[in-house]
N, C-alpha and C positions, 0 to 999 in steps of 0.2 A: 507765814509760809513755813511749812513743816521742814524739819531737818531731813536731808536725804543723801543717799549715795547713789550716783549714777553709774551704771555698768553697761558699757557697749559690748554687744555680743554678735558673733557671726556663727558659722557652722564649724569653726575650728576647735580642736581639743583645748587650745589656750584660752578660748572664750569660756569654756565650761570651768576651767580652773579659776578664771577671773570672776565668774559668777559665784562660785563657792566662796571665794575670798571676800567679795562684795557682800554676800549675805551674812557672813560672820562679822564683818566690820559694821554693817548696818545694825545688827542685833546688839553688838557690844556698845555702840554709840547711841542706842535707842533712836535710830533714824529709819525713815522709810527707805525701801529699796526700789529703784527704778531700773528695769532692764530695758535697753533700747537697742533695736537693730536699725541700721541705715541701709536702705536699698538704693543702688545706683543704676540708673538706666543703662541698658546695654549699648555699647558703642555700635554705631551703624556705618556701613560703607555706602557711599552713594547718597541716595535721597533720604531725607529725614522721614521718620515714621509718621503715619497719618495720625490724627487725634484719636481715631478709633483703636489703632494699634497701640498707641501709648496708653490709653485707658485700659485696654486688655492687659498689657504688661503690668500696669500698676495694680490691677486686681489680683493677678497671679502672684506678684511680689508680696502683696499684703497678706494673702492667704498663706504663703510659704513662711512669711515672718511670724505670723500668728502661731503657726504650728511649731516653728523653731523656738519662739519664746515660751510657749507652753511646755515644750519638752525640756528646755533648760530649767525653767522654774521648778518643774517636778523633779528633775535630776538633782538639783541643789537643795531641795526641800525648802524652797523660798516661802516666806510667810504668805498667807492668802491675800493680804492687802498689797502685795507687790504689784506695782504698776508695770504694764508691759506696753511698749510703744514701738510702732513702725514708722520710721521717718524716711524721708526721701531726699537725696542730694549727695553732697560731699560729706563723707562720714566724719572727718575731723571737724569740719565747720559745724555740722549739725549737732554733734555730741558736745562740743564746747558751748554752743548756743543754748542747748538744753540745760547744761550744768549751770551756766551763768543765770539763765532765766529762773531756774528753780532754787538758786542759791545753795547748790549742792556743796556738801562738806568736802567731797573728793569725787574723782572719776576713777573707775577701775576698768582696766583693759587687759586683754591677754597678749603675751608676747609670742613671737614666732619661734618655733624650734623648742627643743628640750634641754639645751645646754645653758640655760640662764639667759639673762638680759645683757646683750652686748650691743654696742651701737649698730653693728651690721644686722643683728637679729631683731632689733627693736621694732622695725617696721615703720612705714610711712605714717600710718594713722596715729599710733601712740605718740610719735615724735611731734606730729602736727598738732595733736590735741594738747600736748604739754605746752607748746608754744602759744596756743590761742586761748586756753581755758581760764587762766587767772586763778587757778586753785590747784591743790595737789592732784597729781595724777600717779596712780599706782599701777605699775605694769607687772603682771603676774606671769611667770613662765609655767608651762604645763608641768604639773606636779609640785608647783611652788606655793600652792594655796593651803597646804596642810595646817600651818599654825593659825592663819587667819580664819579659815573655815570653822574652827572650833572656838574662836575667840569669845563669842557671846554665849557659848554653851557650857563652858567650864569656869568654875570660880577661880578668880585670880588670887594667887597666894601673895604673901608679903615678899616683895622683891629683895629685901635685905633680911638676913637672918637676925634674930633677936640678939641684943647686946652690941650692935654696931652703931 
């Protein structure tokens, strides 16, 4: 099983920051990058959708996810071998299952808001993934990806000056 970094994405600015950080982390660790979007069925009032309606929604959601994943992969200059997945169901559960099933080194997700990661801004999905994944979860606020995005592209210097 190849080493990989799983990055859960949606259409938020925080997800793009997470994808940039995940791409840099994957490159630095010589790991594959897996971008995943989890679509959730719309809530309905009254009667449940017919099988035809559900199938139509699933096709639309898949097309939208494919477009989103391609746009994000292009935006973050992801390697051509980046895997792009559209999953369905509960986002936290599906991302945690994906990471466990792939033996991911870590999961990278975007945080809500611009003011850093606080319990109130962490969001339900990152908190739930952290509780379920059984591996490190990195939550990246919008604009917080700067150091990680270039991690694999810049040579790492000696952390300690000579003579210490």
